N, C-alpha and C positions, 0 to 999 in steps of 0.2 A: 242191783250188785254186779259192776263189773266180773266176771267170771278171774282175771287173773286176782280178782282179792279173796278169788275161794280159795282152802288149804288146801284143798283134792287137789288144785291145776295149779300148783308153787312148782316150779324149776323144783327136783332135789337137788342138794350140795354136790355131788357128784356130777349131774349134767352142767352146771354152773362152772365146778372146776373146769370141768373139758372144754365149755363153751372160752373160757377166761385162757386158757391154756392154746386153744387156739389161737386168738387174737393179738399171745403173744408170739407164738410163731409165724403168723405174717406180718407182724411189727418189725421183725427180723428180718423175715423174706424184701420185703417193701425197701429197709438199711441197705439189705445185701445184693439189689437190683443197684440204685441207687448207686452202689460203689463199683459195681462193675462197669456202671454209664459213662461214669467220670475216669475212672483209667485207662477205658477202652480208647476214647478217643488221645488221653496227657499221652501217653505213650506210642502214639501217629503223631506227634507235634512236629517232628522233627522234618518226617515224612509231608508232612503235611504245608508244614510252611516249606521246602520244598518246590511243591509241587502248585504256591500258589507264587513264587520265585519274590516273596516281600522281605523284608530285612527284620529286624529283633524289632526296630522302636515300631513295625507297619503292621507287627506280631501282635505288638501289645496292646493295639488299636483291634486290632481283629479280636483278639483276646473278650476288649472291653464290652462286647456282648455279650458275655457272660454278667459280665460283673452289670451289666443292667438291666439286664433282665432278674436278675437277682434282688436284685433293691425293690424291682416291680416284684416280685412278689412277693419277698418278705410285709413289707408295706400294704398286700392286698392278704396276708393270707390272714388276720386276727380277725377284719371285719365279715372275711367266708366262713372262716370257723364258726363264730359268732353267729352268723346268720344261717349254716348249711348245716356243721359239723365238719365231724373229723373226716368221715369216711366220703364224701361225694369231692371235697378238698384235696383230700388222699390218690380219691383216681383220676381225677384231672391233673395236680404235678408227675402224676406217674408218667401218664400216657404222654402228654409231652417233656418232660425227658425218655423214654423210645422214640419218638416222633423223630426227638433232635437230634439222637444220634444218626438217626438215618435219614436226615437235611445234612450235618456235619461232613458224612460221605458222599453227597449228591456231590456239596460242594467242592471237595478234593475233588471227586470224581470230575467233574466239568471248569474245577480250576479255577475257583468264582469265587473269592475274598468277604466281597458281600454275604452267597451266600453261606460260607462258612458262618460271616458271624451273626448271623439270620436265626442260624441252627441253635449256636452258643446261646443268642440273647432267648431260645423257647427252651434252653437250657436252666439256663439259671433262673427262669421264672419257675420250671417244675419246679425246680430246686427251693426256689423259696417259698412258693404257697405252702409244697408236700409235705415236708419236711419238717415246717413247724408244723399239719397239721397231724405230723406224725406222733412228734413230739409230748402233743399234748395229749393224742392218745393211747402213749407209752407213761407217761405223768400219770393220765386214770387208771391203768393197770395198776403202777405201783402202789395208791390208796389203794384200788379193793388189795390185792398182796400183801403186801406192805414191807416187799422187795421192792429192792433196787432195778433197774429197769433200761435206761438209759445207759450207764454205761456199756452195756450190754449191747443194747442198740445202736451206740455209734459203734462199737466194733466190728459187728456184722456191716457196718460201711468200709470200715479199714481190711475186714477179713476180703466186700467183695475184689474192692480194690486191689487185691494182693493175686484174683482169683482175674480179674479182668484186665491186668500188668503183665501175668504172666501166660494169658495167649496175647495180646498183645505183643509182649514180647519174642514172640513163637514169629507169631505174621509176619516184625518188621527183618526178624532172621534168616526167613525163609522166600525176601521179598510178593509176600503176598498184598495186592496193591489194599489201600486201606477203607478205598469206597466198599469192597466188599466182606471188609473183614467188621465193618463200622456195621452192612445190614443187617451181615448174622447174628449182629450182639443185638442187633433193635428187633429179631422175631425173637430169638431166648429171652428177654423181658418182657417180651408183652408174652408169654407163655408164664412166665411166675407171673404177672400182674395176674392173667385170670386167672389165677389159682391160688390166691391171696386174698385179694381183693372181698370175697363172700366171709371172711372173716371176723368183720370186721363190722361195729355194728352200728347203726342208725342212731342218727341226735346225739354223738360225747361231741362236747364243746358250745351247743347251740347255747344261748343264753338270752332270757330277754331284757328288751332294754326297758330300765325307769323311767318313765313319764320323768318330763322336763323339769315337775314343781318336788320329785323326788327329795327329802331332805336330805340321802347316803351318795344321791349326784353330785347337788353339789356340791358340796362335803369330802366330796370323793377326792384323796392327798396329789399328788401335781409331782409322782414319781420320779419324774427329770429335775427335781430341784432332795432327790434325796442324796446323798455326798456319796453317802459306802458306796450307792445302788453303781452309782457313775464311775464307781473305782470297782468295780466287778469289770460295768464296761468297760477300760481301761483295757483287762485282763484277757475280756474277749475280744477287744480288739486285737488286741499283739498274735493272744493265739490263734486266730485267724485269718490274720497276715504268714503267720511260718507255717499251716496248714496251704492256704491257698497261693503264697509264695514258689511251696514244689509242685504242689497240681499242677501249677498254670507254667511254669519254667527249670523243674529240676533237669526233665532230657537233657532239654537245649544248656542249660547250665552248665552240663559233663560234659557235653557234646562239642557246644563252644569254646566255654572257661578251664577243660583240664584233658581237653583233646581227646575223649572216645566218642570211637563210634555210636553208631542208632541207635544199636542193639546192646551194644554196653549200660547206653544212658536210660533205655527204657529199663534195663537189669538194678540198673543202682537204684531207679521211686520202686521196681518192687519191692528192693530191701525197704525202701522208706514206708511204705504202705505194709510191710511186714511189720515193722516197727511198730507203726500204728498201733497195728489190730493186738498187738502179745499186751500195750502198754493200757488196750484196752479191755481187752477182756478179763487182766487183772489188778483192773480199776477197782474196783468191789471189794477183792482182799486188800490192797493198800485203805482206801476211805473207810474199812476196820476196824486199822487198827490205829492211824494215823488221822488225824484232823484236815480239816480241807483244806482248810489257810496250805499246810507241810506239802499238802503232796499239789497245791498249785505252784509253791513255791517252787518245788525241787524239778517241777514240766521245765518250769521256767530257765532253772538252770541248765538242767538237759541238754534242753535249746539249746541254748547261746551256746554252748561248747559247742554241742555238731557243729553252727550256724559260723564259729568261729575258726574251725576246723577246716570245712569246706569251703572258706573266703581265704583262709589268711595260707594255707598247707600247698606245696606244686608239684604233689606224688598225688597222684589219679588216686594209686588205693587209700592213701590216707583219707580221701576228700569221701567217697566212698562208704568208705568203712562208720567217716562223721556220721556223714545223713543218717544212720541209726538212732545214732544220739540226738536226731534234729529231730524223728521221726516221735518215739519217744515221750521227746518235752512235748511234740503239738498233740499227741494223740488227749489226753486227761484235759488241757486249760478248759475247750470250748465247755464240754459236754457238762463238767463239775462247777464251771461258774455259771450256766445256765441255772443248775440246780440252784446254789445260791442264788444266782436273782429271783425265782420262787422264794426263798423263804426269810428275804428280807424285812417284807410287811406286807401286808395289805397289796390288797387287788393283783395276783399273782399274774396273773392275764399281761398286764400294762405290764410286772414287773420285769418280767420275762419276753417280750415284746418288744419295747424298750430297745437290753440290753442286748437280742440280740437282732437289730436294726443298728446297733456301733458297732457289734461285730460283720455283719454286712457290708459293712463303709470298705474296712479293709477289699472287699471282693469288689468294691467298687471304685474304688481309686488304686487300691492294688497294681491289677497290671499293666495301667498305661503307664504310671509310673515307676512301677521298676524299665519298663521296655522302654522309656524314653531316656532312663541312665547308662540302662545295659546297651545303649547302642549311641551311647556318647563315652562310656568309661568303661563297658563291659558287665557279664549279667554277677559276675562273682563281688567287684563291688558297688554293685546295684544294692546287693543282700545285707552292704554294713544298714541301711535302714530298717530293714526287718531285723536284722540284731538289735538295732536300737531300740528299737518296740516291744523285745522280746525280755531285754536288759529291765526294763521297765515295770515290764510287769513282775518280777522279781518283791519285787519294788512294794507293789501296787497288790501280792496273794494276799496279805491280812483279812484285807475286806473283804470275802471270802470266807470269810473261817465263822462267821455272824452266823446262828437263825436264832430267827423271832416265832416263837411256836403257836401253831396253828390250837385253832377255838376246837372246843372237843365239844362232843354230844350232849348238844340241848343248848348247847352256848348260842346266848341270842345277836341275829346281824346277818348279815346275806357271808354266805362263804364263796370257796371256785369249787368246792364237792367234799376235798379230805373234811372231814367230822361227818358224816353222817353216819345217821343210823346203820350199824354192821357195817363200815369198812374205815378199816381202821388205820388211823397217821400213821404216818409214813415214820423208820425209824430216827432217830433225832441221831445225826452228827455229831462229832463233837467237836471243839473249839479249839 
């Protein structure tokens, strides 16, 4: 009999709880790391654009590298996690992110638009693959602990954007060269990765493929035919576009559209990131008191109000304050809709993968589309596209409120890990 099956060699509950806590902290650090990396180059986009000497439309094509990388990462992530598990995919994605920051800095130093584009593509691959793996790991921790983890995970990302944004704003105000700033960020994020990766267990997410003759495989539902799931995808598409538009364009929008200087534009982005952080860390509170559909609808309304004021107000202070409503609105839509997708029916991985892919379409087409429109009509009018999608999310929000119960322990049939012996089901959110 293997040693692990002997009672005297089983782990005590305290050791297990300690490992879970370390694992959860490690996941928080990975999201925090990603946020720092993201906001560090976002706050320097005005300086990088000026260094490259490109127009708004050309900058949209540079940012298109991020979109292509994100889509590549998200399309590969499911197969990679199923074959190798979350730990190696998380490690690979994070290392690509840290390397990409250094490459973007090198592209800025050399005034090379192709090199900056390549760096953003690496960043996109790392985020697309790594964050999916981290989300799968976070969902596993939710199943083990019976508590919500994903909103706080995404809150740590937003907290990282605040920290990185403040550092970027200070570097911009001090006229510190962008390439040295980004190189320092790459060193810091690599150190965080080295500390956190050891707490992530191996084997999570690995799934054996059933034989082609398996009836369960032949009868697996085609999730893209689920209308409610597609409506959840609309919500994710809209809210991802709202978040991505700010990450890609907000500093430039405030500089070109409202006449602020580069440091002030970075400060406005920090305000957006702070609002995102507040919204995500308070998400568990609101989800415990209101239905998921109500939270998604309120988020979309807040985002729409903020976008309206940013687009139509000619007062820079009003527009800067409205960014807070934009950030609060964009904060919960993506993680809550992903949770709704996983709860919408069988084959959780396929459902979350489909909805995440729909969301990444926003990152794929958003930067070049907004850049093209901004080049011809200005960035403020270009944001009308984002506003239209966010308004659509208000109408699609009820789709996020339906939850399909998971199988309990002892039920027959394949599962995704929930309902296993000794593992509690996640708390049921009200419709």
